[in-house]
BAKETI-74134 format. One record per residue (C-alpha): x, y, z. Coordinates in pm, 1 decimal, padded with zeros to 6 digits. Layout:
N
     east    north       up
        X        Y        Z
...
//
This chain:
426
     east    north       up
 -00036.8  00029.0 -00020.9
  00162.4  00368.6 -00083.3
  00207.5  00559.3  00178.2
  00055.2  00927.4  00113.3
  00096.2  01265.8  00272.2
 -00021.6  01592.2  00199.8
  00069.3  01922.2  00308.5
 -00109.0  02256.0  00325.6
 -00038.3  02611.1  00378.0
 -00325.2  02775.2  00619.2
 -00335.5  03161.4  00668.4
 -00041.3  03161.7  00906.4
  00261.5  03087.4  00686.6
  00215.0  03468.7  00638.8
  00337.7  03544.9  00986.9
  00676.3  03477.0  00794.2
  00720.0  03717.4  00528.9
  00828.7  03844.6  00366.0
  01042.2  03548.8  00380.2
  00749.2  03337.2  00335.2
  00680.2  03521.6 -00020.8
  00919.3  03397.7 -00196.2
  00925.6  02993.8 -00085.2
  00655.2  02736.8  00055.7
  00739.7  02625.1  00394.0
  00947.8  02356.6  00240.8
  01228.8  02516.5  00119.5
  01262.9  02696.8  00443.7
  01621.5  02642.1  00600.3
  01552.4  02428.1  00849.7
  01856.5  02370.7  01069.9
  02125.5  02209.7  00800.2
  01827.3  02101.1  00553.9
  01563.0  02240.1  00391.0
  01241.7  02135.0  00582.5
  01115.6  01930.4  00268.3
  01435.4  01684.4  00372.4
  01362.4  01656.2  00672.6
  01011.6  01600.8  00611.2
  01159.1  01316.1  00360.3
  01384.0  01193.0  00670.3
  01119.7  01211.2  00933.0
  00794.0  01045.6  00702.5
  00841.7  00771.9  00495.2
  00569.0  00848.3  00209.8
  00573.4  00712.6 -00144.4
  00333.8  01001.0 -00292.2
  00350.5  01367.9 -00144.9
  00113.5  01671.0 -00255.0
  00170.7  01991.2 -00174.9
 -00150.2  02282.0 -00174.6
 -00038.2  02632.2 -00103.7
 -00009.4  02971.9 -00243.5
 -00069.3  03033.6 -00646.3
  00228.3  03220.9 -00737.7
  00436.4  02993.7 -00540.4
  00277.0  02637.3 -00679.9
  00509.7  02662.5 -01059.8
  00845.2  02792.4 -00928.5
  00851.7  02530.0 -00605.9
  00745.9  02281.1 -00853.7
  01021.4  02359.6 -01088.7
  01251.9  02334.4 -00793.8
  01093.8  01955.3 -00642.2
  01011.4  01753.4 -00865.5
  00856.6  01490.8 -00735.9
  00606.9  01710.7 -00628.1
  00225.3  01679.0 -00661.5
  00058.2  02031.1 -00714.4
 -00262.7  02101.1 -00591.2
 -00391.5  01700.0 -00669.4
 -00582.1  01435.9 -00454.1
 -00595.0  01097.4 -00659.7
 -00452.5  00879.2 -00428.0
 -00644.2  00610.9 -00235.7
 -00648.2  00434.0  00083.4
 -00529.0  00707.3  00380.1
 -00329.8  01006.5  00417.3
 -00140.6  01221.4  00629.8
 -00182.6  01550.6  00618.8
 -00017.6  01788.4  00824.1
 -00009.6  02183.5  00828.5
  00321.3  02319.2  00647.9
  00415.9  02502.5  00908.1
  00424.7  02155.0  01148.1
  00729.4  02122.0  01414.9
  00942.8  01832.8  01332.8
  01142.7  01888.3  01678.0
  00842.3  01835.5  01899.0
  00878.2  01474.9  02046.4
  00505.2  01464.1  02102.3
  00444.4  01518.0  01680.1
  00678.9  01253.2  01581.1
  00479.2  00997.4  01776.9
  00148.5  01127.7  01639.4
  00270.2  01048.1  01272.3
  00421.3  00718.4  01339.6
  00020.6  00644.1  01467.1
 -00183.0  00420.6  01164.3
 -00488.7  00480.3  01303.6
 -00736.8  00783.0  01181.1
 -00755.7  01129.2  01371.2
 -00739.7  01490.6  01380.9
 -00518.0  01651.4  01599.0
 -00509.5  02075.1  01618.7
 -00367.9  02308.1  01845.6
 -00696.4  02564.8  01937.6
 -00902.0  02574.8  01618.3
 -00567.9  02530.4  01415.4
 -00521.9  02195.0  01204.5
 -00144.2  02000.6  01315.5
 -00198.5  01709.4  01090.5
 -00490.1  01470.1  01047.2
 -00507.9  01081.4  00904.1
 -00809.3  01024.8  00702.0
 -00940.4  00860.2  00445.3
 -00867.4  00990.5  00079.7
 -01243.6  00979.9 -00012.5
 -01279.6  01269.4  00187.2
 -01041.1  01431.5  00097.4
 -01206.0  01481.6 -00280.0
 -01526.2  01573.3 -00171.5
 -01394.6  01915.0  00036.7
 -01287.4  02206.2 -00230.3
 -00932.8  02244.4 -00206.8
 -00845.3  02492.5 -00463.8
 -00778.4  02758.4 -00175.8
 -00563.3  02618.3  00074.8
 -00637.6  02845.2  00377.1
 -00980.6  02708.1  00308.1
 -00885.3  02356.6  00275.3
 -00700.8  02311.0  00573.4
 -00980.1  02503.4  00783.6
 -01219.3  02212.1  00658.2
 -01018.5  01940.9  00734.3
 -00994.5  02033.7  01083.8
 -01341.9  02067.1  01094.7
 -01415.6  01707.7  01050.5
 -01571.8  01506.9  01326.9
 -01558.3  01167.3  01202.1
 -01221.2  01083.3  01366.3
 -01073.4  01128.2  01701.5
 -00980.0  01513.7  01768.9
 -00673.3  01558.9  01943.7
 -00555.2  01856.7  02136.0
 -00221.6  01993.9  02123.5
 -00026.1  02224.4  02219.4
  00083.6  02546.9  02059.9
  00476.8  02504.5  02008.8
  00358.4  02207.4  01777.5
  00377.5  02433.1  01527.7
  00616.6  02667.4  01408.7
  00368.3  03068.3  01350.9
  00636.8  03340.6  01419.2
  00993.5  03439.8  01277.4
  01081.0  03426.9  01671.0
  00968.4  03057.7  01690.5
  01151.2  02990.5  01402.7
  01473.9  03107.5  01444.3
  01512.9  02892.8  01797.5
  01333.4  02531.8  01657.9
  01569.9  02563.5  01323.2
  01864.4  02653.8  01599.0
  01702.6  02323.9  01802.1
  01713.1  02121.8  01491.3
  02039.8  02092.9  01418.4
  02114.6  01903.2  01764.2
  01919.7  01549.7  01619.5
  02097.4  01679.1  01232.8
  02430.3  01608.0  01372.6
  02314.8  01216.7  01464.0
  02247.1  01208.1  01099.0
  02526.4  01373.9  00936.6
  02794.2  01242.9  01150.5
  02707.1  00887.9  01045.3
  02747.5  01041.2  00692.5
  03119.8  00999.0  00705.0
  03167.6  01364.0  00793.3
  03460.4  01386.9  01073.0
  03667.0  01636.3  01199.9
  04057.6  01608.9  01285.0
  04267.2  01884.6  01449.3
  04038.0  02102.7  01497.2
  04118.7  02366.9  01766.3
  03788.2  02292.4  02036.9
  03645.9  02509.1  02303.6
  03450.8  02214.0  02455.8
  03467.0  01889.0  02577.9
  03200.3  01696.4  02376.1
  03335.6  01755.9  02047.7
  03084.4  01777.5  01827.7
  03264.9  01860.1  01620.2
  03166.6  01758.9  01226.7
  03368.6  01892.1  00915.5
  03302.4  01754.5  00545.8
  03659.9  01608.6  00401.9
  03566.9  01867.3  00094.8
  03577.6  02198.5  00347.4
  03855.8  02366.0  00362.8
  03983.9  02516.3  00675.3
  04274.8  02782.0  00531.6
  04435.8  02761.4  00930.9
  04353.3  02519.2  01130.4
  04569.0  02679.9  01437.6
  04366.0  03038.3  01411.5
  04030.2  02887.2  01372.2
  03830.7  02793.8  01714.1
  03487.8  02592.7  01697.1
  03293.5  02563.0  02030.5
  03040.5  02287.9  02061.8
  02964.1  02310.2  02459.4
  02588.3  02441.9  02385.3
  02562.2  02256.7  02063.6
  02741.2  02115.5  01745.3
  02913.2  02306.4  01484.8
  02824.0  02164.8  01148.0
  03041.7  02251.5  00838.4
  02973.7  02142.4  00494.3
  03109.9  02056.8  00172.9
  03312.6  02288.7  00028.7
  03277.4  02581.2  00272.4
  03583.5  02786.0  00301.6
  03676.9  02880.3  00682.7
  03922.3  03162.1  00737.0
  04182.6  03251.0  00978.0
  04064.3  03404.6  01284.7
  03620.1  03292.8  01264.0
  03549.5  03201.5  01593.6
  03250.5  02987.0  01574.4
  02978.4  02837.5  01918.3
  02714.0  02579.4  01810.8
  02481.0  02475.7  01730.1
  02572.2  02657.9  01417.4
  02537.4  02498.5  01036.6
  02755.0  02659.6  00769.9
  02601.2  02545.6  00439.5
  02744.0  02365.5  00118.6
  03040.1  02667.3 -00059.7
  02984.1  02946.9  00209.4
  03324.6  03145.4  00274.4
  03359.1  03275.9  00604.1
  03582.9  03541.3  00625.6
  03697.6  03585.9  00981.3
  03346.2  03550.9  01090.3
  03252.9  03515.2  01474.6
  02914.7  03309.8  01406.0
  02741.6  03242.2  01735.5
  02489.6  02976.6  01896.2
  02166.0  02902.3  01708.5
  02282.3  03000.6  01362.5
  02213.7  02862.8  01013.9
  02398.9  02969.3  00682.3
  02262.3  02853.5  00391.8
  02482.2  02736.2  00149.7
  02743.4  03010.8 -00113.4
  02681.0  03276.2  00134.5
  02993.6  03549.1  00217.7
  02985.2  03548.0  00576.3
  03165.4  03827.8  00797.2
  03167.6  04077.1  01121.9
  02922.5  03911.9  01357.4
  02619.4  03691.9  01372.2
  02455.3  03549.2  01598.9
  02129.4  03364.8  01650.8
  02036.0  03396.7  01290.3
  01913.6  03223.7  00976.5
  02062.1  03352.1  00650.6
  01946.0  03175.5  00307.3
  02166.5  03058.1  00034.6
  02301.1  03317.2 -00156.5
  02331.3  03587.5  00034.7
  02603.7  03824.3  00118.1
  02766.8  03953.6  00471.5
  03093.6  04029.5  00377.7
  03226.8  04279.6  00601.2
  03213.6  04397.3  00956.7
  02880.5  04474.2  01112.3
  02637.6  04284.3  01330.4
  02331.8  04088.2  01257.4
  02160.1  03891.2  01572.3
  01836.9  03724.7  01628.1
  01696.9  03806.2  01239.3
  01596.5  03621.6  00946.3
  01726.4  03736.1  00604.1
  01644.8  03622.7  00281.4
  01802.0  03491.5 -00040.6
  02044.0  03727.7 -00347.1
  02062.8  03974.4 -00017.4
  02355.6  04223.3 -00006.1
  02447.0  04374.8  00292.4
  02633.2  04669.3  00292.0
  02954.9  04714.3  00458.4
  02882.1  04765.6  00856.6
  02548.0  04706.0  00847.0
  02352.8  04619.2  01146.5
  02068.9  04600.7  01335.4
  01966.4  04577.6  01710.5
  01763.0  04320.1  01864.0
  01762.4  04495.7  02191.7
  01478.5  04740.7  02326.2
  01723.2  05004.6  02509.8
  01462.4  05006.3  02755.8
  01509.4  04597.5  02808.5
  01119.8  04537.2  02668.1
  00908.0  04299.9  02472.8
  00917.8  04356.6  02109.6
  00643.3  04424.7  01881.1
  00617.5  04331.4  01523.7
  00383.0  04416.0  01234.5
  00259.8  04092.0  01128.3
  00002.5  04097.1  00828.0
 -00171.8  04414.4  00963.1
 -00166.7  04389.5  01327.5
  00108.7  04481.1  01589.6
  00215.5  04101.9  01779.1
  00420.4  04129.7  02085.6
  00662.1  03873.4  02015.9
  00744.2  03837.2  02411.7
  01115.1  03826.8  02321.9
  01354.1  04120.0  02471.5
  01584.7  04007.9  02135.3
  01442.7  03995.5  01798.5
  01607.2  04176.0  01530.3
  01503.4  04221.8  01165.4
  01375.3  04038.1  00903.4
  01514.7  04093.6  00515.2
  01274.5  03924.2  00198.2
  01491.8  03789.8 -00076.6
  01663.1  04039.1 -00309.1
  01728.6  04308.7 -00099.0
  02028.8  04565.7 -00027.5
  02182.8  04778.1  00236.7
  02403.7  05067.1  00175.5
  02742.6  05091.4  00354.8
  02703.3  05193.6  00735.3
  02306.1  05075.4  00713.7
  02156.6  05031.7  01051.7
  01823.6  04864.4  01133.2
  01657.7  04917.9  01429.7
  01468.1  04600.9  01583.4
  01186.9  04410.7  01471.3
  01160.3  04599.6  01137.3
  01075.2  04424.8  00830.2
  01259.1  04465.7  00465.1
  01005.2  04318.6  00190.7
  01157.4  04154.2 -00122.4
  01383.2  04384.1 -00377.2
  01396.8  04668.4 -00095.1
  01658.9  04917.8 -00093.8
  01793.0  05055.9  00207.5
  02034.9  05401.0  00247.0
  02088.0  05495.3  00604.0
  01859.0  05359.3  00875.5
  01555.2  05212.0  00866.6
  01332.1  05314.5  01146.2
  01025.9  05093.8  01036.7
  00932.1  04876.9  00795.7
  00985.1  04915.5  00442.7
  00797.0  04739.8  00177.4
  00844.3  04538.9 -00138.7
  01015.5  04713.5 -00417.2
  01072.9  05021.8 -00240.0
  01422.3  05255.0 -00229.1
  01376.0  05417.2  00135.0
  01642.0  05663.3  00262.0
  01657.5  05865.1  00534.5
  01918.0  06142.1  00373.0
  01716.6  06286.4  00160.2
  01339.2  06408.3  00180.6
  01165.3  06197.8 -00093.7
  01278.5  05902.0  00139.4
  01009.5  05614.1  00006.8
  01043.7  05516.5 -00399.4
  00948.3  05291.9 -00581.7
  01199.7  04979.6 -00736.5
  01075.5  04983.6 -01097.0
  01014.7  04603.0 -01168.3
  01232.8  04614.0 -01467.2
  01525.0  04724.3 -01324.1
  01482.2  04490.7 -01014.7
  01431.6  04208.0 -01223.1
  01820.1  04295.1 -01425.7
  01943.5  04352.3 -01049.2
  01914.4  04014.5 -01010.0
  01994.4  03909.8 -01327.5
  02328.8  04090.4 -01243.4
  02392.3  03939.4 -00926.0
  02281.8  03583.2 -01040.7
  02519.3  03613.8 -01311.8
  02859.2  03667.5 -01019.9
  02814.2  03294.6 -00894.0
  02775.5  03140.9 -01229.6
  02387.1  03114.6 -01249.1
  02146.4  03241.5 -01505.4
  01831.1  03397.8 -01464.6
  01507.3  03151.9 -01498.0
  01167.0  03248.0 -01644.8
  01059.2  03123.2 -01285.7
  01246.8  03402.0 -01096.1
  01151.3  03671.2 -01350.7
  00755.7  03582.2 -01323.9
  00786.0  03543.2 -00986.5
  00927.3  03861.2 -00921.7
  00705.2  04026.2 -01124.6
  00375.9  03852.5 -00938.0
  00514.7  03957.4 -00600.6
  00541.5  04320.4 -00754.5
  00163.0  04296.0 -00826.2
  00087.3  04110.8 -00495.4
  00237.3  04420.0 -00292.2
  00081.4  04738.9 -00447.2
 -00107.8  04772.0 -00163.4
  00214.6  04793.0  00077.7
  00305.3  05054.8 -00141.7
  00045.1  05294.0 -00144.6
 -00052.0  05238.6  00179.0
  00311.8  05356.7  00311.9
  00266.8  05669.9  00044.5
  00575.5  05557.5 -00216.5
  00664.7  05751.8 -00470.6
  00690.7  05627.9 -00804.8
  01013.8  05806.8 -00930.6
  01338.0  05691.0 -01165.9
  01624.5  05562.4 -01027.9
  01948.9  05449.9 -01215.6
  02108.6  05125.4 -01127.7
//
């Protein structure tokens, strides 16, 4: 009998914007793996379908070929999961192995379920937000109530859980003949894994500390002298670390350039933070370039709880430390400063100090009175192509189409902030 899995996005995926604007949860970095890779490790399935936001389905299918997009053509039982399922949670791990039919929720929000495929086919499923709600309302099976931490609903939870994931993933990675030898370490447990294909330029001038969690250095990463890394930390494939200080619960994606100081942050693939400056308790998207000495604040002077704009609401994170969220393809100028809780949308451009959120496709400058100016979509596409070319990657039609769709989807955001239409040379 085939094992069938359906992953469905609910509206809370929008809580992770702008990071989730350009990717489904399957492509989110989750510790050392992408979330989809971790799913394959934890849940054995033969068929997998994804129901999510329309503008991301085509590009996601292009990247994950085996995905079935918005179709229920399975027979037998189906395991249904919320796309933000917390795979670190032990109760979730036990529940996923449960062969009985059930519906599991936290409050009214669906966490996961095992139901008959015939029931799924009778539910209208074009809108994933409605689809997942309709499944949660099924009364035919036993209903299990779970804690809130069974889902990753907010950015600050995402950073924490992604950091925790490294501890379990280390045990999986160490089995793949990845080893560390002659590494300078400041801890006794030596949970340090350096790929045989990675390069540490000078082992006498590179220091790892795994006293609070593993340090994992992946294939073809380059670690330059005077680097200090305190785990849990993951350094992705082909990433270069330029004498940086990197502290616990930090995940760096593939082919990044990292310098300065990074703490408790997630940095996605192909992003540059090559120079001095501090990034802390933050999430930075792909194809971002942070100018020299770009620094974010992650602590209020009052040590008070940090509030963040989520959708149309200001949410209290109940955290005294949280930095910023920067969407894909964004850029900051030299010496830029970003206040606590600020979000920079996809293709945002910061010149100076960001004291409040920057909409997608917006130039933000407090050096001139015309401080909000729209970034022309054609110029944004050209900028992306230039950056990709530097990494020997050719921009494709999916990349261009996605930027155009996000530009259209964020028109109201720019209107609300009174972003002016102008002409900015690139």
